[in-house]
C-alpha positions in Angstrom: 109.0 122.4 104.2 111.3 119.4 104.6 110.3 116.2 102.8 108.8 113.3 104.7 110.0 109.8 103.9 107.7 107.3 105.5 106.9 103.6 105.2 104.0 102.9 102.9 101.7 101.8 105.7 98.4 102.9 107.1 100.2 103.8 110.3 101.9 106.7 108.4 98.6 108.4 107.5 98.5 110.4 110.8 101.9 111.8 110.2 101.0 112.7 106.6 97.9 114.5 107.8 99.9 116.5 110.4 102.4 117.5 107.7 99.6 118.6 105.3 97.8 120.6 108.1 101.0 122.2 109.2 101.7 123.4 105.7 98.2 124.6 105.3 98.6 126.6 108.6 101.9 128.1 107.5 100.2 129.2 104.2 97.3 130.7 106.1 94.7 128.6 104.4 91.2 128.8 105.9 89.7 125.6 107.4 87.7 124.5 104.3 90.6 124.5 101.8 92.9 123.0 104.4 90.4 120.2 104.9 90.1 119.6 101.2 93.9 119.3 100.8 94.1 116.9 103.8 91.2 114.8 102.4 92.9 114.4 99.0 96.3 113.6 100.5 94.8 111.1 102.9 92.9 109.3 100.1 95.8 109.2 97.6 98.2 108.0 100.3 95.8 105.3 101.3 95.4 104.2 97.7 99.2 103.9 97.3 99.4 101.8 100.5 96.4 99.6 99.8 96.4 99.3 96.1 99.9 100.4 94.9 102.2 98.4 97.2 99.5 95.9 98.1 101.0 95.0 101.4 104.6 94.9 100.1 107.3 97.0 101.7 107.6 100.5 100.2 108.1 104.1 100.9 106.1 107.3 100.4 107.9 110.6 100.0 105.8 113.7 100.7 107.0 117.2 100.1 105.0 120.4 100.2 105.3 124.0 99.4 103.6 127.2 98.6 103.9 130.2 96.4 102.0 133.4 96.1 98.9 131.6 94.6 99.0 128.0 95.6 99.7 125.4 98.3 100.9 122.1 97.0 101.7 118.6 98.1 103.8 116.2 96.0 103.5 112.5 96.7 106.0 110.1 95.3 106.2 106.3 95.4 107.8 103.3 93.6 104.6 101.3 93.4 103.4 100.1 90.0 102.4 102.9 87.6 99.0 104.4 88.5 97.6 107.7 87.5 94.6 108.5 89.8 93.3 111.0 87.3 93.3 108.7 84.3 90.0 107.1 83.3 88.2 108.6 86.3 84.4 108.6 86.0 82.0 110.3 88.3 80.1 108.1 90.8 76.9 106.6 89.6 74.7 108.5 92.2 71.6 107.9 90.1 71.8 104.2 90.7 70.8 102.3 93.9 73.8 101.4 96.0 73.5 97.7 95.1 73.9 98.5 91.4 76.8 100.8 91.6 80.3 99.8 90.5 82.6 99.2 93.5 85.6 101.5 93.7 86.7 104.9 92.5 84.5 107.0 94.8 87.4 108.0 97.1 89.6 109.1 94.2 86.7 111.0 92.7 86.2 112.8 96.0 89.9 113.5 96.4 90.4 114.9 93.0 87.2 117.1 93.0 88.4 118.5 96.4 91.5 119.9 94.7 91.9 123.0 92.6 94.5 121.2 90.4 96.0 117.8 90.1 98.8 116.3 88.0 100.5 112.9 87.8 103.7 111.9 86.2 105.4 108.5 85.9 109.1 108.4 85.2 112.0 106.2 86.1 109.8 103.8 88.1 108.3 106.6 90.2 104.7 107.8 90.5 104.6 111.5 91.3 101.3 113.1 92.1 100.9 116.9 92.8 97.9 118.1 94.7 97.2 121.9 94.5 94.9 124.2 96.4 94.6 127.9 95.5 95.5 130.3 98.4 92.9 132.9 97.4 89.4 133.0 95.8 87.9 130.3 98.0 84.4 131.8 97.6 84.0 130.5 94.0 83.5 126.9 94.9 79.9 125.7 94.8 77.9 125.3 98.0 77.4 121.5 98.1 75.0 120.0 100.5 74.5 116.4 101.4 73.0 114.5 98.5 74.0 117.1 95.9 76.2 116.1 93.0 79.2 118.5 93.0 80.1 117.5 89.4 79.8 120.6 87.2 77.0 120.4 84.7 
């Protein structure tokens, strides 16, 4: 697929979602893994806009592709260095809401939705790659509301 170059703005999220879902459709992904890829892309793009650029002008570059085994999205920006996977801790679901640390839940949900994630920072660019396997979708745990999806 062609790359998307968009302003780093919340108004760009709909176009990113369409791009991700179009790629998932071309790859023949079922609804559930397509949703997981879209969820992760939406959360990570929102974080770049809200926390990376912090209201300053910037650009998001989105490119996606597929091979025999995976569908992937690469998201690039020139915001300050930030690795969403670094120092990530699971949400404190055992604590009452008022006692939980604010922040991090969206990143946790996004990264646990993916089959693989990598981040690289070079030459002033963040590059995050989001990966969903094209096959073997039946091996994910059946998580119901209130369950903790974190492997034990």
